[in-house]
VOBA-1610 file (N, C-alpha, C; in pm, whole numbers, padded with zeros to 5 digits, always signed):
BEGIN
Met+02731+02144-05005Met+02624+02192-04913Met+02600+02109-04820His+02547+01957-04862His+02436+01876-04810His+02584+01815-04725Ile+02706+01815-04780Ile+02823+01702-04718Ile+02876+01830-04574Arg+02867+01961-04604Arg+02874+02023-04461Arg+02780+02007-04381Thr+02630+01987-04431Thr+02529+01952-04385Thr+02542+01825-04270Leu+02588+01734-04342Leu+02619+01579-04276Leu+02742+01570-04189Thr+02829+01682-04216Thr+02949+01669-04082Thr+02907+01730-04008Val+02843+01838-03952Val+02784+01932-03895Val+02683+01820-03800Leu+02586+01766-03850Leu+02518+01678-03787Leu+02550+01566-03734Ala+02635+01509-03778Ala+02702+01411-03714Ala+02840+01437-03633Ser+02901+01536-03642Ser+02986+01635-03515Ser+02865+01654-03373Thr+02708+01688-03415Thr+02626+01752-03306Thr+02584+01598-03217Leu+02561+01503-03335Leu+02510+01345-03279Leu+02643+01277-03173Ala+02738+01289-03226Ala+02867+01239-03218Ala+02884+01320-02995Ala+02866+01435-03027Ala+02875+01514-02892Ala+02775+01484-02776Ala+02649+01456-02839Ala+02549+01409-02783Ala+02502+01272-02724Leu+02592+01186-02783Leu+02619+01051-02744Leu+02736+01067-02661Gly+02821+01170-02675Gly+02901+01164-02592Gly+02870+01232-02423Leu+02837+01325-02467Leu+02722+01395-02339Leu+02658+01278-02260Ala+02554+01201-02345Ala+02463+01107-02259Ala+02536+00979-02219Ala+02655+00927-02274Ala+02746+00815-02179Ala+02833+00896-02067Cys+02816+00992-02045Cys+02905+01053-01971Cys+02837+01077-01879Ser+02686+01092-01868Ser+02547+01137-01757Ser+02571+01019-01673Gly+02572+00870-01756Gly+02554+00746-01662Gly+02684+00720-01601Met+02791+00770-01630Met+02920+00759-01519Met+02926+00837-01401Gly+02977+00738-01340Gly+02900+00808-01193Gly+02800+00804-01141Ala+02705+00739-01214Ala+02549+00766-01151Ala+02570+00624-01009Lys+02481+00694-00925Lys+02493+00637-00765Lys+02413+00487-00753Pro+02423+00404-00705Pro+02348+00326-00692Pro+02202+00342-00611Leu+02109+00275-00596Leu+02030+00345-00478Leu+02039+00306-00409Pro+02019+00416-00279Pro+02062+00350-00154Pro+01975+00308-00124Met+01983+00187+00037Met+01973+00081+00083Met+01853+00097+00117Phe+01746-00035+00061Phe+01592+00026+00125Phe+01590+00023+00254Ser+01545+00083+00349Ser+01574+00070+00504Ser+01436-00039+00524Gln+01539-00146+00621Gln+01419-00228+00655Gln+01389-00270+00813Ala+01489-00115+00861Ala+01441-00131+00989Ala+01326-00148+01099Ser+01213-00115+01034Ser+01076-00139+01087Ser+01006-00229+01008Leu+01081-00287+00950Leu+01047-00474+00932Leu+01069-00554+01011Pro+00952-00658+01024Pro+00978-00763+01083Pro+01107-00843+01084Asp+01168-00909+01144Asp+01325-01016+01108Asp+01267-01126+00962Ala+01152-01144+01014Ala+01133-01249+00963Ala+01109-01250+00748Val+01063-01129+00756Val+01088-01058+00606Val+01195-00981+00600Lys+01313-00964+00715Lys+01388-00886+00639Lys+01505-00986+00550Val+01555-00933+00462Val+01660-00956+00311Val+01774-00999+00380Pro+01873-01086+00383Pro+01978-01148+00457Pro+02069-01045+00378Ala+02231-01020+00517Ala+02329-00948+00447Ala+02353-01016+00322Gly+02459-00897+00214Gly+02520-00931+00120Gly+02438-00921+00007His+02293-00886-00021His+02223-00821-00103His+02196-00677-00097Arg+02199-00611-00217Arg+02174-00470-00235Arg+02058-00461-00270Val+01999-00295-00318Val+01842-00297-00355Val+01866-00269-00489Ala+01826-00381-00573Ala+01820-00350-00741Ala+01741-00254-00831Met+01610-00223-00779Met+01480-00204-00806Met+01415-00182-00701Glu+01315-00072-00681Glu+01198-00020-00619Glu+01093-00030-00705Thr+00945-00084-00698Thr+00841-00086-00757Thr+00749-00042-00657Val+00602+00029-00697Val+00541-00020-00625Val+00393-00072-00749Gly+00358-00143-00726Gly+00264-00267-00754Gly+00144-00194-00687Ala+00002-00193-00812Ala-00109-00138-00793Ala-00233-00219-00869Gly-00290-00330-00825Gly-00411-00394-00874Gly-00514-00467-00815Asp-00516-00597-00863Asp-00625-00629-00809Asp-00557-00827-00761Ile-00595-00880-00682Ile-00606-01026-00590Ile-00739-01055-00656Thr-00767-01218-00717Thr-00876-01244-00710Thr-00839-01382-00605Tyr-00984-01395-00548Tyr-00986-01546-00454Tyr-01087-01613-00524Glu-01071-01754-00440Glu-01195-01822-00521Glu-01216-01883-00366Cys-01393-01911-00383Cys-01460-01987-00248Cys-01425-02134-00282Arg-01389-02224-00182Arg-01335-02325-00185Arg-01365-02440-00073Ala-01388-02511-00143Ala-01405-02652+00050Ala-01289-02613+00116Lys-01272-02558+00253Lys-01156-02602+00328Lys-01083-02742+00368Ala-00946-02723+00303Ala-00880-02862+00300Ala-00869-02934+00457Asn-00883-03083+00445Asn-00939-03146+00561Asn-01019-03100+00671Thr-01127-03032+00649Thr-01255-02989+00713Thr-01365-02979+00650Pro-01443-03110+00642Pro-01569-03113+00594Pro-01639-03052+00602Gly-01745-02984+00530Gly-01844-02891+00531Gly-01781-02770+00557Gln-01686-02684+00554Gln-01666-02544+00560Gln-01563-02510+00448His-01548-02389+00373His-01535-02344+00262His-01502-02191+00337Glu-01355-02172+00255Glu-01254-02019+00303Glu-01258-01963+00121Trp-01227-01870+00150Trp-01174-01811+00043Trp-01010-01813-00022Val-01001-01839-00119Val-00871-01856-00120Val-00816-01799-00271Phe-00670-01752-00181Phe-00582-01665-00274Phe-00575-01765-00410Val-00609-01688-00520Val-00581-01749-00666Val-00456-01679-00756Gly-00451-01536-00734Gly-00367-01479-00790Gly-00332-01360-00862Pro-00259-01251-00786Pro-00285-01119-00855Pro-00265-01063-01004Asp-00311-00958-01065Asp-00349-00902-01146Asp-00273-00751-01130Ala-00125-00733-01138Ala-00116-00536-01087Ala+00008-00487-01219Lys-00023-00380-01223Lys+00088-00296-01277Lys+00210-00243-01136Leu+00300-00262-01208Leu+00430-00242-01123Leu+00487-00114-01195Thr+00530+00023-01091Thr+00576+00146-01190Thr+00678+00152-01076Asp+00756+00260-01125Asp+00925+00316-01060Asp+00828+00400-00971Arg+00919+00461-00882Arg+00884+00544-00809Arg+00856+00712-00834Ala+00831+00743-00973Ala+00785+00821-01008Ala+00675+00837-01096Gly+00610+00725-01070Gly+00494+00660-01140Gly+00501+00561-01337Lys+00584+00580-01342Lys+00657+00494-01480Lys+00613+00373-01497Gln+00501+00304-01538Gln+00447+00175-01550Gln+00620+00126-01602Val+00663-00011-01486Val+00832-00057-01545Val+00803-00240-01574Gly+00661-00290-01573Gly+00646-00397-01562Gly+00495-00470-01527Thr+00479-00547-01451Thr+00347-00618-01433Thr+00420-00754-01362Tyr+00300-00809-01219Tyr+00293-00911-01166Tyr+00135-00977-01177Tyr+00169-01088-01190Tyr+00064-01153-01200Tyr+00079-01287-01147Gly-00001-01377-01186Gly+00018-01537-01130Gly-00112-01620-01184Pro-00117-01754-01127Pro-00031-01797-01102Pro+00079-01862-01208Pro+00223-01910-01186Pro+00214-01902-01046Pro+00284-01718-01066Ala+00329-01689-00940Ala+00363-01500-00931Ala+00496-01531-00967Thr+00418-01419-01051Thr+00531-01352-01153Thr+00572-01222-01204Trp+00715-01159-01177Trp+00750-01016-01231Trp+00757-00984-01287Glu+00732-00952-01388Glu+00783-00890-01541Glu+00812-00794-01564Asn+00923-00766-01635Asn+00946-00605-01634Asn+00911-00615-01781Ala+00919-00463-01844Ala+00870-00423-01934Ala+00976-00476-02060Asp+01116-00525-02010Asp+01215-00547-02122Asp+01151-00664-02205Gly+01088-00734-02093Gly+01017-00894-02143Gly+01160-00985-02004Ser+01190-00943-01902Ser+01256-01063-01852Ser+01198-01079-01752Lys+01154-01205-01648Lys+01099-01216-01580Lys+01138-01310-01485Val+01114-01289-01369Val+01089-01382-01278Val+00999-01446-01146Thr+01020-01573-01096Thr+00925-01640-01028Thr+00987-01630-00857Ala+00956-01662-00804Ala+00965-01700-00639Ala+00896-01755-00543Thr+01015-01848-00466Thr+00917-01912-00385Thr+00918-01831-00214Gln+00811-01826-00161Gln+00802-01818-00037Gln+00869-01836+00047Val+00920-01741+00129Val+01008-01779+00200Val+00934-01705+00365Ala+00913-01604+00388Ala+00828-01601+00538Ala+00734-01429+00473Val+00657-01461+00588Val+00524-01380+00573Val+00581-01306+00709Ala+00504-01182+00745Ala+00453-01097+00859Ala+00356-01043+00860Pro+00237-00998+00975Pro+00136-00918+00930Pro+00167-00747+00942Asn+00092-00694+00877Asn+00115-00542+00826Asn-00013-00468+00851Gly-00120-00524+00955Gly-00226-00448+00998Gly-00373-00508+00937Thr-00444-00479+01019Thr-00596-00499+00965Thr-00605-00432+00826Gly-00671-00520+00745Gly-00707-00534+00630Gly-00619-00506+00528Asn-00499-00560+00574Asn-00387-00557+00449Asn-00309-00705+00431Ile-00257-00730+00350Ile-00219-00819+00308Ile-00055-00816+00374Pro-00024-00930+00405Pro+00095-00939+00525Pro+00218-00911+00391His+00345-00894+00517His+00439-00819+00448His+00499-00980+00374Gln+00627-00970+00313Gln+00619-01149+00263Gln+00775-01100+00192Leu+00854-01201+00225Leu+00977-01197+00169Leu+00990-01316+00052Val+01035-01379-00072Val+01029-01415-00146Val+01175-01459-00192Lys+01250-01568-00244Lys+01355-01619-00297Lys+01363-01618-00401Ala+01371-01553-00512Ala+01361-01556-00696Ala+01413-01679-00694Asn+01396-01718-00849Asn+01442-01840-00911Asn+01468-01806-01044Pro+01618-01786-01088Pro+01654-01792-01210Pro+01573-01716-01287Ala+01597-01611-01317Ala+01511-01521-01442Ala+01551-01571-01562Thr+01445-01562-01654Thr+01406-01580-01827Thr+01424-01456-01860Gly+01492-01462-01959Gly+01547-01315-02086Gly+01608-01167-01990Met+01674-01185-02091Met+01758-01039-02089Met+01716-00903-02040Gly+01739-00869-01912Gly+01721-00731-01877Gly+01734-00732-01724Ala+01635-00650-01681Ala+01639-00644-01549Ala+01635-00684-01421Met+01562-00821-01457Met+01511-00866-01326Met+01631-01020-01340Gln+01756-00982-01439Gln+01858-01095-01417Gln+01926-01047-01292Gly+01949-01151-01235Gly+02015-01168-01079Gly+02020-01145-00982Val+01849-01072-01024Val+01723-01069-00874Val+01702-01168-00788Ser+01781-01173-00645Ser+01765-01303-00569Ser+01661-01307-00479Tyr+01615-01159-00435Tyr+01512-01142-00298Tyr+01414-01061-00393Ile+01286-01071-00321Ile+01145-00976-00336Ile+01133-00963-00184Gln+01122-00867-00218Gln+01004-00789-00052Gln+00898-00742-00108Arg+00764-00759-00034Arg+00678-00742-00033Arg+00627-00618+00095Val+00640-00501+00048Val+00598-00427+00154Val+00549-00291+00176Ala+00496-00250+00260Ala+00418-00113+00260Ala+00279-00132+00154Thr+00229-00281+00251Thr+00072-00331+00182Thr-00013-00247+00227Gln-00130-00246+00167Gln-00284-00199+00146Gln-00375-00251+00102Gly-00454-00291+00139Gly-00553-00353+00104Gly-00514-00501+00060Gly-00610-00601+00040Gly-00612-00685-00077Gly-00628-00847+00034Val-00704-00791+00089Val-00747-00929+00205Val-00845-01003+00141Ala-00837-01114+00165Ala-00984-01167+00136Ala-01121-01126+00129Pro-01194-01116+00065Pro-01341-01053+00074Pro-01436-01090+00196Ala-01490-01021+00242Ala-01592-01025+00365Ala-01713-01152+00356Ala-01756-01119+00227Ala-01849-01183+00175Ala-01855-01347+00224Ala-01956-01363+00257Ala-01941-01536+00320Ala-01937-01627+00188Cys-01870-01729+00240Cys-01788-01791+00137Cys-01876-01974+00165Gly-01965-02049+00124Gly-02007-02147+00163Gly-02035-02225+00058Ala-02141-02377+00072Ala-02155-02475-00017Ala-02216-02413-00158Thr-02330-02310-00096Thr-02367-02213-00271Thr-02352-02164-00331Asn-02212-02050-00307Asn-02111-01982-00375Asn-02010-02063-00370Met-01961-02168-00344Met-01834-02231-00419Met-01829-02228-00549Gly-01701-02201-00583Gly-01624-02157-00721Gly-01644-02025-00737Gln-01714-01941-00625Gln-01743-01781-00695Gln-01587-01704-00711Lys-01538-01612-00758Lys-01447-01554-00725Lys-01467-01430-00695Gln-01389-01377-00661Gln-01388-01209-00594Gln-01267-01139-00630Val-01267-01017-00638Val-01167-00945-00675Val-01114-00819-00610Val-01034-00840-00507Val-01046-00690-00445Val-00879-00664-00489Lys-00908-00522-00456Lys-00826-00442-00480Lys-00697-00409-00372Tyr-00567-00399-00416Tyr-00447-00353-00372Tyr-00335-00264-00427Gln-00268-00244-00266Gln-00150-00222-00329Gln+00007-00254-00239Ala+00132-00237-00315Ala+00246-00273-00210Ala+00321-00280-00315Asp+00473-00236-00205Asp+00588-00185-00288Asp+00669-00344-00287Tyr+00735-00339-00384Tyr+00772-00478-00428Tyr+00935-00427-00442Ile+01028-00449-00357Ile+01142-00411-00375Ile+01251-00546-00419Phe+01328-00504-00518Phe+01439-00606-00581Phe+01547-00608-00555Tyr+01622-00725-00499Tyr+01754-00733-00474Tyr+01838-00818-00561Arg+02006-00795-00556Arg+02058-00871-00614Arg+02167-00933-00461Ala+02260-01000-00520Ala+02369-01015-00408Ala+02500-00932-00458Ile+02554-00903-00377Ile+02627-00792-00370Ile+02771-00870-00468
//
């Protein structure tokens, strides 16, 4: 009787695995993210396709520092992000943190990048951004990522609070949200 039960379980498992394998076949790639409404400066060059779309939500830290090459003046300087990356269904798939700016997938693969361009996205929002990815570390979703676009930004600009000699070194955290679109070469 135990042998029969094991045989039935093995058959059921094999059938389930077969169906699971078939369900991945013919899966359609993500549709190309529409760049039509974006400024040319932050459009990804031809020859790349969308690999992953995420929503980043979290904090950006700024620090009050002396303004470079301007004695006696101060400014809020971007220190780094700390955000959760979720897929379009709201499931966390990674994190975004820095410095250096690092996008890390839940599978452990991660990528840093070099800024190519920015373009304004309205008052009170950090700009759209295009970055060229450095080679990824770790095996997983970040392997082969060539570009990352930051679009649909909300908030995240430097604090409105005064920045001067009396609060030099003080840090302020602001909330933000943005879509991060990851591309791979075709």
